[in-house]
C-alpha positions in Angstrom: 12.5 -9.0 3.2 15.0 -7.2 1.3 18.2 -6.4 3.1 18.8 -3.1 1.4 15.6 -1.1 2.8 16.7 -0.9 6.4 15.6 1.7 9.0 17.9 4.5 7.9 16.3 4.5 4.4 12.8 4.9 6.0 13.8 8.1 7.8 12.6 11.0 5.7 12.5 14.9 6.4 9.1 16.1 7.2 7.0 16.4 4.0 5.8 20.1 4.1 2.8 19.4 2.1 1.6 16.9 4.9 0.0 18.1 8.2 0.1 15.6 11.0 -0.6 16.0 14.9 2.0 17.1 17.1 4.6 19.1 15.1 2.8 22.3 14.8 -0.9 21.6 15.4 -2.8 19.4 17.6 -5.3 16.8 16.1 -8.2 19.0 17.2 -6.5 22.0 15.5 -6.2 20.0 12.2 -9.8 18.7 12.4 -11.0 22.2 12.9 -9.1 23.6 9.7 -10.6 20.6 7.8 -14.0 21.5 8.9 -13.2 25.0 7.6 -11.9 23.7 4.4 -8.5 24.9 5.0 -7.2 21.3 4.9 -8.3 18.2 3.3 -8.4 14.9 5.0 -5.8 12.5 3.7 -5.6 9.4 5.7 -6.0 8.6 9.5 -5.0 11.8 11.3 -3.2 13.4 8.5 -4.2 16.3 6.1 -3.0 17.9 3.0 -3.4 21.5 1.8 -6.2 22.1 -1.0 -4.6 22.0 -4.5 -1.6 20.0 -3.4 -0.8 17.0 -5.7 -1.5 13.8 -3.8 1.4 11.6 -4.9 2.3 8.2 -4.0 4.9 9.4 -1.6 2.4 11.6 0.1 -0.1 8.7 0.5 2.9 6.3 1.7 3.9 9.2 4.3 0.2 9.4 5.8 0.3 5.6 5.9 3.5 5.6 7.7 2.6 8.0 10.2 -0.4 5.9 11.0 2.0 2.8 12.1 3.7 3.2 15.3 7.5 4.0 14.7 8.9 0.9 16.6 7.1 -1.6 14.1 7.4 0.5 11.0 10.6 -1.1 9.7 9.1 -4.5 10.3 6.0 -4.1 7.9 5.3 -3.4 4.3 2.2 -1.8 3.1 0.6 -4.3 0.8 -2.7 -5.3 -1.0 -5.4 -2.8 -1.3 -3.4 -0.4 0.9 -0.5 -0.4 -1.5 -2.9 -0.2 -4.4 -4.3 3.1 -2.8 -0.8 4.4 -2.2 -0.3 4.0 -6.1 -3.6 5.8 -6.6 -5.6 2.8 -7.7 -7.9 2.1 -4.9 -10.0 3.8 -2.4 -8.3 4.6 1.1 -8.3 1.5 3.3 -10.6 1.3 6.3 -7.8 -0.6 7.9 -4.0 -0.6 6.5 -3.1 -4.0 5.2 0.3 -4.7 6.2 2.6 -7.5 5.1 5.0 -9.1 7.7 7.9 -11.3 6.5 7.7 -14.9 7.7 11.1 -14.3 9.6 9.4 -11.8 12.0 7.2 -12.9 14.6 3.8 -11.6 13.7 2.4 -12.3 17.0 4.5 -9.6 18.5 2.8 -7.0 16.2 -0.9 -7.9 16.8 -2.7 -5.5 18.7 -0.4 -2.7 18.2 -2.5 -0.8 15.7 -6.1 -1.2 13.9 -4.7 -3.1 10.8 -4.8 -6.4 9.0 -1.5 -8.1 9.2 -0.5 -10.9 6.9 2.5 -13.3 7.4 4.1 -13.8 3.9 7.4 -14.6 2.1 9.0 -11.5 0.7 11.5 -11.4 -2.0 14.4 -9.0 -2.3 12.6 -7.2 -5.1 9.1 -7.2 -3.4 9.2 -3.9 -1.7 10.2 -0.3 -2.1 10.6 2.7 0.1 8.3 5.4 -0.3 7.6 8.3 2.1 9.3 6.4 5.1 7.1 3.4 4.6 8.1 0.0 2.9 5.4 -0.8 0.2 5.0 -3.9 -1.9 6.1 -3.2 -5.6 3.3 -2.7 -8.1 3.6 -6.1 -9.5 3.7 -7.9 -5.9 0.6 -5.6 -5.1 -1.2 -6.7 -8.2 -0.3 -10.3 -7.7 -1.5 -10.3 -4.2 -4.8 -8.5 -4.9 -5.6 -11.1 -7.5 -4.8 -13.9 -4.9 -6.3 -12.6 -1.8 -9.2 -10.2 -2.8 -12.6 -11.4 -3.9 -12.9 -10.9 -7.8 -15.6 -8.2 -7.7 -13.4 -5.9 -5.6 -10.1 -7.1 -7.3 -11.0 -6.4 -11.0 -11.4 -2.7 -10.9 -8.3 -2.2 -8.9 -6.2 -4.5 -11.1 -7.7 -2.7 -14.2 -6.3 0.7 -12.8 -2.9 -0.9 -11.7 -2.5 -2.3 -15.2 -3.7 0.9 -17.0 -1.1 3.0 -15.2 1.9 2.5 -17.5 4.2 4.3 -15.3 3.8 1.5 -12.6 5.0 -1.1 -15.0 2.7 -3.8 -14.4 1.9 -6.1 -17.5 -0.8 -8.5 -17.6 1.5 -11.3 -19.0 4.0 -10.8 -16.1 1.2 -10.7 -13.6 -0.3 -14.1 -14.8 3.4 -15.4 -14.6 3.7 -14.0 -11.0 0.4 -15.8 -10.1 1.4 -19.0 -11.7 4.7 -18.8 -9.8 3.3 -18.3 -6.4 3.5 -21.2 -3.9 0.5 -23.5 -3.3 -2.3 -21.1 -2.1 -6.0 -21.8 -1.7 -7.2 -19.2 -4.2 -4.7 -19.6 -7.0 -7.3 -21.0 -9.5 -9.7 -18.2 -8.7 -7.0 -15.6 -9.2 -6.1 -17.1 -12.6 -9.8 -17.0 -13.6 -9.9 -13.3 -12.4 -6.9 -12.4 -14.4 -8.6 -14.1 -17.6 -11.2 -11.5 -17.5 -8.4 -8.8 -18.0 -7.8 -9.3 -21.8 -4.9 -7.4 -23.6 -7.6 -5.6 -25.4 -8.8 -3.8 -22.4 -5.6 -3.2 -20.7 -1.8 -2.9 -21.8 -0.3 -6.4 -21.6 
């Protein structure tokens, strides 16, 4: 994992647009306000005010608050969870969290309802958003191509590619998948990417 984003970089002040249990309101109170239309569900036990722009940072913060603080610095939001944070996928039923191979994944299992994936993370594979490490858009797209079935992956990949501010380009994405170490679904991933022509998406 990247040495730079250590725990001090993940400590962020409270985001006032995000409402979570404990600081001012209980979860029951937040649920009641959501029922009355005062707040909107964001993710897990986290809510936002109506009319507030739901940004990458806000989604990442909601994800971070759904992960126990003691393991928050050891995991990276990835795959479809990262795509949701970037506004390119639906909220995940379970958080998809990447764990660098240097950490013991067994020590994290059972700590929360999520999917844990032991992977190798390079120094440029994660960024800090809202107090959570998140896989970069390019790493996210490559992981989705490699590990998500084609019918679910294609619409998410199209959105990631069409969001020019994310900087994902089809040519670079193909190169990233080709450069991945031997993985069982690499051939399928390249076939998936072959359906994303530069005519339809920025390449």
